[in-house]
N, C-alpha and C positions, 0 to 999 in steps of 0.2 A: 862663663856665664855671669852677667851683671844685672842688677836691678836698680831702678831709679827711686831714690829715697829723698824726701824733702826734710825729714826731721827724725831724729832718734831720741826718745825720752827714757832716761834711767830713773829708776826708783819711782815708777808710776804705781799708783794704788787704785787707779779708776778704770783700768782696761782688762779686768779679769781678777782672779783670785791672787792674793799675796802681793809681794813686791815684784814688779815686772819691768822689762825693757820692752818699750813700744816703739815699733818700727813703722813710721808713716810713709807709705809708698805713694808715688805720683801716678795720677791718672784716675778719673772717676767718670762713669757714664751718666751720673746724675748731676743735676745742678740745682740743689735744694735751696730755696729762698734763704733758709737760716743757717746755711753752711758756715761753720766756724773754722774751717780750713780751706779757704778758697785757693790757696797755693797749691793744694792738692788736686785740683780739678784737671789742669792741663796734664797730658802724658809727656810733656817735653820740659827740659829745664827752662826756667824763666828768670830774666833779669829784672830785679826790683830795686828802686832807689829809695833808701831810708833817710829821713831827715834826723840828724843828730844835733844835740844842743850841749854846749858847755858854757855855762854862764849866759851872757848875752848873745854869744856867737852861735850861729847856725850854719851847718854844713851838711852836704849830701854824701852818702856812702853807697856805692853800688854792690849789690850782692846777688848771688845766683841761688834760686830756689830749686834744688835738685842736684844730687850727687850720687854717683854710681857706686855701687857696693857689690862684692862678690859674696856667696853664701858663707864662705869661711870668715869673711870680715865680721859678719853678724855673730858667728859662733864665738869668735875671739872677744867680741864685746861682752857677750853673756858670761864668758869664763871669768872676766874681771869682777863680776858681781854674783858668782855663783854661790858663795856663802850666804848672802843676803837673800837671794832667790830661794835657795833650798830651805833655809830656816823659816821663811815666811810662807812657803808652799806657793811661791810664785812661779814665774816663767817668762816667755816671750809672747808678745801679742803683735800680729801684723795687721796694721790698720791703714788709714789712708785719709783721702782718696779711697780707692777700692782695690784692695791687694789682689783680687782675682783677675784684674786687668794685666797682671804680670805673671801668668800662671807658671811658666817654666822656672823663673827665678823662685817664685813662692814655693813650689813643690820640692825644688832641690834644697832649698833653705830649711824648709820644714823637716825633710828627711835628716839632714845633718844635725839639726837641733834635737830632734827625737832620739837619734842615735847617741847623742851625748847626755841624754837623760833630762832634758829641759821640757817642762810643761809647755804646750803650744796653744795658741789661741788665734783665731781669725776673726776680726771685726769687720763685718760685711753688710753691705746695703742689700744683699740678696739678688742683685741684678747681675747675673753672670751665666754663661752657658751651663746647663744643667749636668753635662757630662763631667764637668770638673769636680763634682762632689765625690764621686768614686776615686778620683785621683788624690785629693787632699785628705779624705776622711781617715785613711790609716795613719796619718802623721799629725792629726789635729786633735788635741785633747778636749777642746771646747770651742763652740762658735758663739760669738757675740753677734746676734742677728737683729738688725734694725727693722722694725715694722712702723711705717710712717703714717699711712692712711689706707682705709679699707676701700674707699671709693676710688675706682679706676680713673674717672675723669679728673677728680680733684688731686689725686696723686700725680697725674700727668701735668696738670697746671703748676703744682708747687715743686716738683722734682725734675720735670722734663721727660719722664717715662711713665708708662702705666705700671700697675702693680701685678699683672698677670703672671710674669715670670717670676717675680719675687715670691708670690704666694705659692707657686708650684715648687720652687726651690725649697721653701720652708716646709711644705708638706713631705717632700722627699727626705729632708733632714729629720723630721718628725717620725718618719717610718724607717729610719735607719738606727744605728747604735750610737748616734751622736749625742753629746751633751750640749745644751743650748741655754744660754742667757738671752732672754727676749728683751730687747731695748726699745723703749717707746719714747721718742722725743715728744715733749709737751709743748706745743707751739700755740700760744693764745691766738684765737681767731682763726686758725687753720684746721686743727685736729682735736681741740679740747671741748667741743660741744657735746652735750649729753647723748644725742643720737649716735654720733660717731663713737663715742666712748662704750656705749652699750653694744654696738655692732662688734667693736674690737673684743670686748670681754666675752661676748657670745662666741666668737671665732676661736678664741683660746680654749673656752670650755668644750667646744665641739671637736676640735682637732688635736688637743694635746694628748700624746701617747705616754706621757711620763718622762719625755725627753727634756722638757723645759724645766730647768733647775731654779730659776728665779726670773722675776720680772724686774727690770731696771727702769724707773721713770726718770727721764733726763730732762730737766727743766730748761727751757730756752735761756740763754744768757747772751750778754753782749761783749764777751771777751774777744770775739773775732771781728768786731766793727772797724778797728783801725786797719786791718788787713785789706779791706775792701778798697781804701784809699791808696795803699801801697801798690795793689795790683790792678788799679784802674778799673774796678768792677763796681756795678751798681749795688748799693746796699738796699735791697727791697724790704728789709725788716727795721729800717731806721726809726719807725714810729711804733714799733712793737715793745711792750714792756714784759719783762720776765714774769712768770706766775708767782704769786706770793707763797711764802712757806705755808700758810693756812690752806691755800688751794692744793698744794702738793700733798699735804696730810690728807685732805679729802679724797684725792685720787688714789693714794696708797690704800686707804680703807676700801674704796670702791673695787679696786682690782684684787684685794685680799680675799674676796668672796670666791675666787677661783680656786682657793685652796693652796695657792703657790706662795712662796716667800716673795714679798715685794720690798724693794729698796728704792729710796729716792737718791738718784745719782748713779754713777757707774761703778 
């Protein structure tokens, strides 16, 4: 059994607790305007041409985004960093893309990682068949769950899908024994207006069952802009500016009234 991965990041400190290995899996059912990993959207390997420069010389290099791994390959990578992972309270995070798009590989890898004593996390958009929750839950230490917009129409406009299934899956997790880090991207002009923020906070107040351990506010950034040129995709956020540090502090205070710990960044 193999899974398609477009990147593996070691020593990550932004994808769950402690020092982690983050496995970025190919394929995503969403197409968010602000996506900073556009190479993760397609479920197939993609060839990309990168322009390299040495002094005044410029040349192109062909690369393939997407490489197949077996579950044991992931475990071997974790073993290399076990001392750092264990001392920091870290583990492995499956991100993407949307890791739930490769459920067989994901489940088998989660089983093997759990069996070897590694803390496991799934970073998810929430858009996946609900029956998968019961299959991954026994082997997942924590879910990093993205909540992008409460309005179904705007959610569909800016991500390509409505939020009905996402909210249903979040409610199912809230009523399970899952631990959840709720991740809210802060996208100026899209989901940062006062009305929407109040709806989002009210939703958290109403439905939180104690399973949400923290809110992560993720400010929009420009680090993925160059990737859109490489993958010949339209950058629909080219005129958007990241929120200021002052604005993020305001939002941290705003969401702190939920009684939950709020952190700026992952």
